[in-house]
DSSP file (Angstrom, degrees, kcal/mol; ACC not computed):
  #  RESIDUE AA STRUCTURE BP1 BP2  ACC     N-H-->O    O-->H-N    N-H-->O    O-->H-N    TCO  KAPPA ALPHA  PHI   PSI    X-CA   Y-CA   Z-CA
    1    1 A M              0   0    0      0, 0.0     2,-0.3     0, 0.0     0, 0.0   0.000 360.0 360.0 360.0 136.4  193.1   96.8  124.4
    2    2 A E        -     0   0    0      1,-0.1     0, 0.0     0, 0.0     0, 0.0  -0.622 360.0 -98.3 -89.3 151.2  192.7   96.6  120.7
    3    3 A K        -     0   0    0     -2,-0.3    -1,-0.1     1,-0.1    43,-0.1  -0.492  47.2-114.3 -66.7 133.2  190.6   94.0  119.0
    4    4 A P        -     0   0    0      0, 0.0    43,-0.2     0, 0.0    -1,-0.1  -0.286  10.0-128.5 -71.3 156.3  192.9   91.1  117.8
    5    5 A D  S    S+     0   0    0     41,-0.7     2,-0.3     1,-0.1    42,-0.2   0.801  90.7  28.7 -71.9 -28.7  193.4   90.4  114.1
    6    6 A Y  E     -a   47   0A   0     40,-1.6    42,-2.2    62,-0.1     2,-0.5  -0.940  60.0-154.8-132.6 150.7  192.5   86.7  114.5
    7    7 A T  E     -aB  48  67A   0     60,-2.4    60,-3.0    -2,-0.3     2,-0.6  -0.998  16.5-161.6-119.5 125.4  190.4   84.5  116.8
    8    8 A I  E     -aB  49  66A   0     40,-3.2    42,-2.4    -2,-0.5     2,-0.5  -0.929   3.0-163.1-113.7 120.1  191.5   80.9  117.1
    9    9 A L  E     -aB  50  65A   0     56,-2.9    56,-2.6    -2,-0.6     2,-0.5  -0.858   1.1-164.5-104.1 130.4  189.0   78.4  118.4
   10   10 A V  E     -aB  51  64A   0     40,-2.9    42,-2.2    -2,-0.5    54,-0.2  -0.967  27.7-117.0-118.1 121.1  190.2   75.1  119.7
   11   11 A C  E     +a   52   0A   0     52,-2.1    43,-0.1    -2,-0.5    42,-0.1  -0.345  31.0 178.8 -59.4 122.8  187.7   72.3  120.1
   12   12 A G  E     -     0   0A   0     40,-1.0    42,-0.2    41,-0.5    10,-0.2   0.372  39.3-126.8-105.9   1.8  187.5   71.4  123.8
   13   13 A S  E     +     0   0A   0     40,-0.5     8,-1.7     1,-0.2     9,-0.7   0.667  49.4 162.4  66.5  17.5  184.8   68.8  123.3
   14   14 A F  E     -a   53   0A   0     38,-1.1    40,-2.4     6,-0.2     2,-0.3  -0.458  23.6-154.6 -72.8 143.5  182.5   70.3  126.0
   15   15 A R    >   -     0   0    0      3,-0.4     3,-2.5     4,-0.3    -1,-0.0  -0.852  36.9 -79.8-113.9 152.5  178.9   69.4  125.9
   16   16 A A  T 3  S-     0   0    0     -2,-0.3     3,-0.1     1,-0.3    -1,-0.0  -0.283 115.2  -5.8 -52.7 121.7  175.9   71.5  127.3
   17   17 A G  T 3  S+     0   0    0      1,-0.2    -1,-0.3    -3,-0.0     2,-0.3   0.571 122.4  88.6  71.6   8.2  175.9   70.9  131.0
   18   18 A K  S <  S-     0   0    0     -3,-2.5    -3,-0.4     1,-0.0    -1,-0.2  -0.841  78.0 -98.6-133.8 168.7  178.6   68.3  131.0
   19   19 A E        -     0   0    0     -2,-0.3    -4,-0.3     1,-0.2     2,-0.1  -0.357  58.0 -71.2 -82.3 169.0  182.4   68.1  131.1
   20   20 A S        +     0   0    0     -6,-0.2    -6,-0.2     1,-0.1    -1,-0.2  -0.374  67.1 146.0 -58.6 127.3  184.7   67.7  128.2
   21   21 A Q        +     0   0    0     -8,-1.7    -1,-0.1    -2,-0.1    -7,-0.1   0.440  29.8 103.1-147.9  -0.1  184.3   64.2  126.8
   22   22 A G  S  > S-     0   0    0     -9,-0.7     4,-2.0   -10,-0.2     5,-0.1  -0.075  81.3 -90.8 -85.7-173.0  184.7   64.1  123.0
   23   23 A I  H  > S+     0   0    0      2,-0.2     4,-1.7     1,-0.2     6,-0.2   0.893 119.5  56.3 -63.3 -46.0  187.6   63.0  120.7
   24   24 A C  H  4>S+     0   0    0      1,-0.2     5,-2.4     2,-0.2     3,-0.3   0.930 111.6  44.2 -57.8 -46.3  189.3   66.4  120.4
   25   25 A H  H >45S+     0   0    0      1,-0.2     3,-1.9     3,-0.2    -1,-0.2   0.927 111.8  52.5 -60.2 -46.1  189.7   66.5  124.2
   26   26 A K  H 3<5S+     0   0    0     -4,-2.0    -1,-0.2     1,-0.3    -2,-0.2   0.749 107.4  53.9 -65.4 -22.6  190.8   62.9  124.5
   27   27 A K  T 3<5S-     0   0    0     -4,-1.7    -1,-0.3    -3,-0.3    -2,-0.2   0.318 125.0-101.2 -96.1   7.2  193.5   63.6  121.8
   28   28 A G  T X>5 +     0   0    0     -3,-1.9     3,-0.7    -5,-0.1     4,-0.6   0.709  68.2 149.5  90.1  20.9  194.9   66.5  123.8
   29   29 A S  G >4<S+     0   0    0     -5,-2.4     3,-1.4     1,-0.2     4,-0.3   0.916  75.5  47.5 -53.0 -47.7  193.4   69.6  122.1
   30   30 A L  G >4 S+     0   0    0      1,-0.3     3,-0.9     2,-0.2    -1,-0.2   0.727 100.4  66.3 -73.2 -17.5  193.3   71.7  125.2
   31   31 A G  G <4 S+     0   0    0     -3,-0.7     4,-0.4     1,-0.2    -1,-0.3   0.676  94.7  61.2 -70.5 -16.9  196.8   70.8  126.1
   32   32 A L  G <X S+     0   0    0     -3,-1.4     4,-2.8    -4,-0.6    -1,-0.2   0.605  80.9  86.9 -84.0 -13.9  197.9   72.7  123.0
   33   33 A L  H <> S+     0   0    0     -3,-0.9     4,-2.8    -4,-0.3     5,-0.2   0.921  87.3  47.5 -58.0 -49.4  196.5   76.0  124.3
   34   34 A P  H  > S+     0   0    0      0, 0.0     4,-2.3     0, 0.0    -1,-0.2   0.913 114.3  47.9 -58.6 -39.3  199.5   77.1  126.3
   35   35 A Y  H  > S+     0   0    0     -4,-0.4     4,-2.8     2,-0.2     5,-0.2   0.937 112.2  49.7 -64.5 -45.9  201.8   76.3  123.3
   36   36 A L  H  X S+     0   0    0     -4,-2.8     4,-2.3     1,-0.2     5,-0.2   0.931 111.7  48.2 -60.8 -46.9  199.5   78.1  120.9
   37   37 A E  H  X S+     0   0    0     -4,-2.8     4,-2.0    -5,-0.2    -1,-0.2   0.911 113.2  47.7 -56.1 -45.5  199.4   81.2  123.2
   38   38 A E  H  X S+     0   0    0     -4,-2.3     4,-2.9    -5,-0.2    -2,-0.2   0.917 112.3  48.6 -67.3 -43.6  203.2   81.2  123.6
   39   39 A E  H  X S+     0   0    0     -4,-2.8     4,-2.1     2,-0.2     6,-0.2   0.880 108.6  53.6 -65.1 -38.5  203.8   80.8  119.8
   40   40 A L  H  X>S+     0   0    0     -4,-2.3     5,-2.2    -5,-0.2     4,-0.7   0.933 112.7  44.6 -61.9 -45.9  201.4   83.6  118.9
   41   41 A T  H ><5S+     0   0    0     -4,-2.0     3,-1.2    -5,-0.2    -2,-0.2   0.955 112.6  50.6 -60.7 -50.5  203.3   86.0  121.3
   42   42 A N  H 3<5S+     0   0    0     -4,-2.9    -1,-0.2     1,-0.3    -2,-0.2   0.836 114.3  44.9 -59.6 -32.2  206.7   84.9  120.0
   43   43 A R  H 3<5S-     0   0    0     -4,-2.1    -1,-0.3    -5,-0.2    -2,-0.2   0.523 110.0-122.3 -90.6  -6.2  205.6   85.5  116.4
   44   44 A G  T <<5 +     0   0    0     -3,-1.2     2,-0.4    -4,-0.7    -3,-0.2   0.739  56.5 154.8  73.0  24.0  204.0   88.8  117.2
   45   45 A L      < -     0   0    0     -5,-2.2     2,-1.0    -6,-0.2    -1,-0.2  -0.704  43.6-133.2 -88.3 134.6  200.6   87.7  115.9
   46   46 A S        +     0   0    0     -2,-0.4   -40,-1.6   -43,-0.1   -41,-0.7  -0.749  51.0 137.8 -87.9 102.9  197.6   89.5  117.3
   47   47 A A  E     -a    6   0A   0     -2,-1.0     2,-0.4   -42,-0.2   -40,-0.2  -1.000  46.8-141.7-150.7 143.5  195.1   86.7  118.2
   48   48 A A  E     -a    7   0A   0    -42,-2.2   -40,-3.2    -2,-0.3     2,-0.4  -0.881  24.2-154.8-100.1 140.5  192.7   85.7  120.9
   49   49 A V  E     +a    8   0A   0     -2,-0.4     2,-0.3   -42,-0.2   -40,-0.2  -0.943  15.7 174.1-119.8 138.0  192.6   81.9  121.7
   50   50 A A  E     -a    9   0A   0    -42,-2.4   -40,-2.9    -2,-0.4     2,-0.3  -0.999  29.2-133.5-145.1 141.3  189.7   80.1  123.2
   51   51 A G  E     -a   10   0A   0     -2,-0.3   -40,-0.2   -42,-0.2     2,-0.2  -0.709  38.6-163.9 -84.2 147.1  188.7   76.5  123.9
   52   52 A T  E     -a   11   0A   0    -42,-2.2   -38,-1.1    -2,-0.3   -40,-1.0  -0.578  22.4 -89.7-124.0-179.8  185.2   75.8  122.8
   53   53 A T  E    S-a   14   0A   0      1,-0.2   -41,-0.5    -2,-0.2   -40,-0.5  -0.223  79.6 -49.4 -76.4-177.2  182.3   73.4  123.0
   54   54 A C        -     0   0    0    -40,-2.4    -1,-0.2   -42,-0.2   -43,-0.0  -0.338  45.2-159.6 -59.2 130.7  182.1   70.5  120.6
   55   55 A L        -     0   0    0     -3,-0.1    -1,-0.2     8,-0.0     9,-0.0   0.349  39.7-117.4 -93.7   5.4  182.7   71.7  117.0
   56   56 A K  S    S+     0   0    0      1,-0.1     3,-0.1     7,-0.0    -2,-0.1   0.827  86.0 110.9  66.3  37.0  181.0   68.5  115.7
   57   57 A L    >>  +     0   0    0      1,-0.1     3,-2.8     2,-0.0     4,-0.7  -0.112  26.2 140.1-123.9  30.7  184.2   67.2  113.9
   58   58 A C  G >4 S+     0   0    0      1,-0.3     3,-0.7     2,-0.2    -1,-0.1   0.823  71.0  54.4 -54.1 -37.4  184.9   64.3  116.1
   59   59 A D  G 34 S+     0   0    0      1,-0.2    -1,-0.3    -3,-0.1    -2,-0.0   0.634 119.5  33.6 -72.1  -9.4  185.9   62.1  113.2
   60   60 A R  G <4 S+     0   0    0     -3,-2.8    15,-1.6    13,-0.1    -1,-0.2   0.284 106.2 168.6-123.8   8.4  188.5   64.7  112.0
   61   61 A G    <<  +     0   0    0     -4,-0.7     2,-0.2    -3,-0.7    13,-0.1  -0.137  44.8  69.0 -81.9 174.3  189.7   66.1  115.3
   62   62 A P  S    S-     0   0    0      0, 0.0    14,-2.5     0, 0.0     2,-0.3   0.454  78.3-162.1 -62.6 142.7  191.3   67.7  117.1
   63   63 A A        -     0   0    0     11,-0.2   -52,-2.1    12,-0.2     2,-0.3  -0.761  17.6-179.2-109.4 153.6  189.7   70.6  115.4
   64   64 A L  E     -BC  10  73A   0      9,-1.7     9,-3.3    -2,-0.3     2,-0.4  -0.989   8.7-159.4-148.4 139.0  190.9   74.3  115.3
   65   65 A V  E     -BC   9  72A   0    -56,-2.6   -56,-2.9    -2,-0.3     2,-0.6  -0.983   5.3-154.1-127.3 133.4  189.3   77.2  113.5
   66   66 A V  E  >> -BC   8  71A   0      5,-2.7     5,-2.0    -2,-0.4     4,-1.2  -0.924  30.5-130.7-107.7 124.2  190.9   80.5  112.6
   67   67 A Q  E  45S+B    7   0A   0    -60,-3.0   -60,-2.4    -2,-0.6    -2,-0.0  -0.869  77.6  24.1-114.7 151.0  188.5   83.5  112.3
   68   68 A P  T  45S+     0   0    0      0, 0.0    -1,-0.2     0, 0.0   -62,-0.1  -0.987 124.3  54.7 -85.0   2.4  187.7   85.8  110.5
   69   69 A Q  T  45S-     0   0    0      2,-0.1    -2,-0.2     1,-0.1     3,-0.1   0.750  95.8-137.5 -67.4 -21.9  189.1   83.7  107.6
   70   70 A N  T  <5 +     0   0    0     -4,-1.2     2,-0.6     1,-0.2    -3,-0.2   0.892  40.9 164.7  63.8  41.5  186.9   80.8  108.6
   71   71 A W  E   < -C   66   0A   0     -5,-2.0    -5,-2.7    28,-0.0     2,-0.4  -0.835  20.2-160.9 -90.2 119.2  189.7   78.3  108.0
   72   72 A W  E     -C   65   0A   0     -2,-0.6    28,-3.5    28,-0.4     2,-0.3  -0.879   7.4-168.4-103.6 130.1  188.8   75.0  109.7
   73   73 A Y  E     -CD  64  99A   0     -9,-3.3    -9,-1.7    -2,-0.4     2,-0.3  -0.898   5.6-165.8-121.3 150.3  191.6   72.5  110.5
   74   74 A G        +     0   0    0     24,-2.2   -13,-0.3    -2,-0.3   -11,-0.2  -0.865  67.1  39.1-125.0 163.6  191.5   68.9  111.5
   75   75 A G        +     0   0    0    -15,-1.6     2,-1.8    -2,-0.3   -12,-0.2   0.769  63.3 157.7  70.5  25.3  194.1   66.6  112.9
   76   76 A V        +     0   0    0    -14,-2.5    -1,-0.2     1,-0.2   -44,-0.1  -0.578  19.4 133.5 -82.4  79.0  195.6   69.3  115.1
   77   77 A D        +     0   0    0     -2,-1.8     2,-0.3    -3,-0.1    -1,-0.2   0.237  55.0  37.2-117.7  10.5  197.2   66.9  117.5
   78   78 A S  S  > S-     0   0    0     -3,-0.1     4,-2.0     1,-0.1     5,-0.1  -0.989  78.3-108.3-157.4 163.6  200.7   68.2  118.0
   79   79 A E  H  > S+     0   0    0     -2,-0.3     4,-2.5     1,-0.2     5,-0.2   0.855 117.2  61.3 -61.1 -34.5  202.9   71.3  118.3
   80   80 A D  H  > S+     0   0    0      2,-0.2     4,-1.9     1,-0.2    -1,-0.2   0.913 105.0  46.7 -58.8 -45.4  204.3   70.5  114.9
   81   81 A V  H  > S+     0   0    0      2,-0.2     4,-2.2     1,-0.2    -1,-0.2   0.921 110.7  51.8 -64.7 -43.7  200.8   70.9  113.3
   82   82 A V  H  X S+     0   0    0     -4,-2.0     4,-2.6     1,-0.2    -2,-0.2   0.906 108.2  52.8 -60.8 -39.4  200.2   74.1  115.2
   83   83 A D  H  X S+     0   0    0     -4,-2.5     4,-2.8     1,-0.2    -1,-0.2   0.887 108.0  50.4 -61.1 -41.1  203.5   75.4  113.9
   84   84 A E  H  X S+     0   0    0     -4,-1.9     4,-1.8     2,-0.2    -1,-0.2   0.911 111.5  48.2 -65.1 -40.8  202.5   74.6  110.3
   85   85 A I  H  X S+     0   0    0     -4,-2.2     4,-2.4     2,-0.2    -2,-0.2   0.930 114.6  44.9 -63.8 -46.1  199.2   76.4  110.8
   86   86 A L  H  X S+     0   0    0     -4,-2.6     4,-2.4     2,-0.2    -2,-0.2   0.862 108.9  56.7 -68.1 -36.6  200.9   79.5  112.3
   87   87 A D  H  X S+     0   0    0     -4,-2.8     4,-0.7    -5,-0.2    -1,-0.2   0.924 111.6  43.1 -58.8 -43.5  203.6   79.5  109.6
   88   88 A A  H ><>S+     0   0    0     -4,-1.8     5,-2.2     1,-0.2     3,-0.9   0.908 110.5  55.5 -69.0 -42.7  200.9   79.7  107.0
   89   89 A L  H ><5S+     0   0    0     -4,-2.4     3,-1.5     1,-0.3    -2,-0.2   0.881 102.2  56.8 -58.6 -40.0  198.9   82.3  109.0
   90   90 A E  H 3<5S+     0   0    0     -4,-2.4    -1,-0.3     1,-0.3    -2,-0.2   0.806 108.7  48.1 -59.9 -29.0  202.1   84.5  109.1
   91   91 A K  T <<5S-     0   0    0     -3,-0.9    -1,-0.3    -4,-0.7    -2,-0.2   0.418 119.6-112.3 -91.3  -0.4  202.0   84.4  105.2
   92   92 A G  T < 5S+     0   0    0     -3,-1.5    -3,-0.2    -4,-0.3    -2,-0.1   0.741  82.6  99.0  77.1  22.7  198.4   85.2  105.1
   93   93 A R  S   <S-     0   0    0     -5,-2.2    -1,-0.3    -6,-0.1    -2,-0.2  -0.916  74.2 -98.7-135.5 162.4  197.2   81.9  103.8
   94   94 A P        -     0   0    0      0, 0.0     2,-1.0     0, 0.0     3,-0.1  -0.459  36.4-110.3 -77.3 156.6  195.7   78.6  105.1
   95   95 A S    >>  -     0   0    0      1,-0.2     3,-1.3    -2,-0.1     4,-0.9  -0.777  30.6-162.2 -82.2 100.4  197.8   75.6  105.9
   96   96 A E  T 34 S+     0   0    0     -2,-1.0     3,-0.3     1,-0.3    -1,-0.2   0.777  78.8  68.5 -60.2 -30.8  196.6   73.3  103.1
   97   97 A A  T 34 S+     0   0    0      1,-0.2    -1,-0.3    -3,-0.1   -12,-0.0   0.781 115.6  23.2 -63.7 -27.5  197.8   70.1  104.7
   98   98 A H  T <4 S+     0   0    0     -3,-1.3   -24,-2.2   -17,-0.1    -1,-0.2   0.385  91.0 125.1-118.5   1.5  195.3   70.2  107.6
   99   99 A L  B  <  -D   73   0A   0     -4,-0.9     2,-0.3    -3,-0.3   -26,-0.3  -0.417  52.6-140.3 -66.7 130.9  192.6   72.4  106.0
  100  100 A L              0   0    0    -28,-3.5   -28,-0.4    -2,-0.2    -2,-0.1  -0.679 360.0 360.0 -90.2 147.8  189.2   70.8  106.1
  101  101 A D              0   0    0     -2,-0.3    -1,-0.1   -28,-0.0   -28,-0.0   0.428 360.0 360.0-110.6 360.0  186.9   71.2  103.1
């Protein structure tokens, strides 16, 4: 297996030693993982996807990070937002509408 071009981290709101309980999880961030995986495959993008511990962006979540570009996104709460992010990724640029500063 080759190393993927991108790693996409989706905040799962997990806390050390506890179950997922933060805002990102409550807003359905982990429910977007299957859609994200399917879209990456359909688009032919080489990426690994992982749910994470809390990314400490509860007031701006659900949060998603694209590495190695270090593009941090907030408000990733629907398939439409995921599509916007992946559309931009295909063009080699960040999706400005949801990019956090």
